[in-house]
N, C-alpha and C positions, 0 to 999 in steps of 0.2 A: 318589159318584152328585154331581151341580153342588149348592153351597154358596148360601146366601142371597148376594144382590151387594154385600153388608152384608161380608162375609168372604171374597170373590173375590180379593183378595190373598192371602190366607192359606192357602185352603185351596182354590182349583180344581184336581182331582185329572186334569185335563187339563194336564200340568205338560211342557213342556221344560226341560229339565235339558238344562244348555250348560255351556262356556268358552271363552275366547277369549284365548291363549297367543301372545305374542310370541317368535319365534328368532331370533337374531341371527348374523349372519355379517359377514366383513370388509365384504362390496358388495353385501350386500341383505338385506331384515329379511322375516322369515315369520308370520305370522299364521294359527295353525290353530284352529278352530273342532268341538267334541267333541258328536255329538247323543248323545242318550238313548235307551232303546227307543222310548220312546213318544213321539209327535210332536202337539201341542196345534195348535191352530187359535186363534183371537182368538175373541170370545163375541158374539152378538149380542142384541140385546132386541127383542121385537116384544108385536103383540096383536093377540088376534082376538077380536071383540066386544068384552066389558066383562074381559075375560083378559090376563093382563100375564106373558108366561113369557121366559126366556132361554134361550137353548141355544147350546150349543160342542162340539167334538167332537176325537174323539182317531184318529189313524192309528196301526198299529202292523204289521208283518210278521215274526213271530217275531224274527231278531238281527240283521235287514238294518241299524236305524236304530242297533244298540246300536255303539260306536266306527266310525262313519259318519263322517268329519273335510270338513270343506269348508276349503279350505287356498287362502289367497292370499301371492304374492308378488308384487316390486317390476315382474313379467315375466308369471304366469300369475297365472289361479285356477281351481281343479277343487277336484270333491270324489273321495274317496279311501277308501278301506279293504281293513283287513289288506294295505296296502303297492301295493295296485290301485288304476288310476284306474277311479271307476266313474259313467259315464255316465245308466243309465237305474234305473225304478224296479225294484222286482223284481218276477216275474209276478204278484204277490196280495197286496192292500192288504186288512187289515180296520179297517173304520172301526165307531166307536161315536160313536153322537150321542146325547147327554143335554140334557133338558129337566130346568126348574124352573117352576114357579108360586113365588110369596109375597106377602105382602100383609098389611095391618092390615081389620078386617073394616069399621073406621069410617071407612076412604078411600073418596075420592070416585070412585068407576068411572069415571068421565069423561071425568079426567084423563089427560092421557097416560104413557105407559111412559116412564120414565128410569132412570137407575142411581141418583137419590139420591131421587126421590118417592114415599110407600106407595103400593101398589100397591090393591086392592083383592082381598083374600079369596077366593079361585076357591072355589066349593060342588065337590063331587065331581059332581053334575050336569053344571057350567059344566066339569068336566077332561074328560069324559065325552064331552061333542061336541069339545074342541077335541082329542080323541086321534080320532077319528073324520074329522074335518077336513082333519086337517093331512097333508099330502103331500109329501116328501122328495126332491128331485133331485141331482143327483152330475153334475159337471165338471170336464172339464179348460178349464185359461186360459194362452194366451199372446197375451202384449200384451192387446189388450181383445178377440179372439176365444174363445168360449165355445164349448164342443163336451161333446155328451154324453161321458160314462162310460160306459165295459161292464162291468154288472153280473155279478157271477159269481150273486150272490145279494142278493133286493131288503128291501129296507131290513122288518129285525122286531123284535118289541116284546119285546126279549131281558129290560127289566127293569120288571113295572107300577107304574103310579102307588103311589106310596107317599108316609106324612107323614115328614120327619123334622124337627127343631127344634122353635118354637112354630106357625108360621105357612105351611111351608112344603112345596109335594111335588115329588118329582122323579119321572122315568120314564128310560129311557133302548131307542133301536135299534142292533139292528145290523148292518152288513150287507159283501159282500165286493166288492172290486174287481181284473176285471183292469188290469195298470199295465205289463208287461213293455217294451213299445214308448213309453213315455213317457219326455222327458226328465226327471229331477232338477230341473230348472230352471221345468219348466211347474207351476202352480200348481192345485191343486185346490181345487173350491168344493163347497158344499152349502149348497142351496137349503129354506127352508122356503115352501110354497106351502098358501092354503087351499084348500078343495076349488071354490072357484068360480076358482081359476085365478091370484087375488092370490098376489102376491110378501109375504112375513110379514117376510124377515129371510135374510141369508145371509151365511157364515160364508167366509174364504180359509185356506189353508195355504199357503205360500213359505217355501220352506226359507231363506230368506235374509234374511229380513223382521227378523226378530232379532237379526239381525248388524250389528255398526256395525266397518267395517272402516275404514282410511286408504284415502286416494285409491288411486288403481288400476285393473287391470282385475277385472273382474266378471262372472259368468255367462259 
C-alpha cells in the first residue's frame, strides 16, 4: 500500500531496484543497467471534489523483468536477458494501481493539492464517491502518440479502502494487459479520469527514464 507523501521517498512500495555498472575494455566501455521483478512508475497528485489523492503504479510479469538488463556500449544499446537480445514486452503484464488519500481535518479543502500542503482529510462518504467516480485507462505511448492498451482483464478493486497511519486511507486496483507485440522502448501510461471524462492525473512507465547513461546510442 502506498504511504503518505511525507514518507514516499522512504516507503514507496512500487520500487524499481536497479544498478548501473560500468565495464571497461581496451577499446570501449560498457554500461549495464539491471532491473528487478517489479517495475515502478512515477507518482501523480490529483483532486476530485475536495479530496486530494495520490496514485502510482507497479508492473510485473512473472520473472521477465528479473535480471533483465539494458546494455550500452560506444556503438550499441539494447535490452538483454539470459544472454539473448530482447525487444518486446512479454505476452501478459500485471498492473497494480495504488491510491491513497491523506490529510488534516483542519486543512482548507479549497487549497490546491501539492506534495507539501496538508490536504483536507476525506470522510468515508467522500472516499466512496471518489471510488464510484474514478475510471482508469491504460495506453501505450510512442513519441507523442497515445494508443489504447489491450486489456485482458478490466481494473478490479483488489484491496478495499482501509486506513493506515493516522490520517491516510489506501486502496488498489489490479488488471492484466496483453503486450507481446509491444517494443520495450514504448512507454506504458495509466490515466485516472472522473465520471465526466475529466483527466485527473497520469503516470508513465519508461524503462529508460531512471537510467543515467553517458552520451552514446540509446533505444
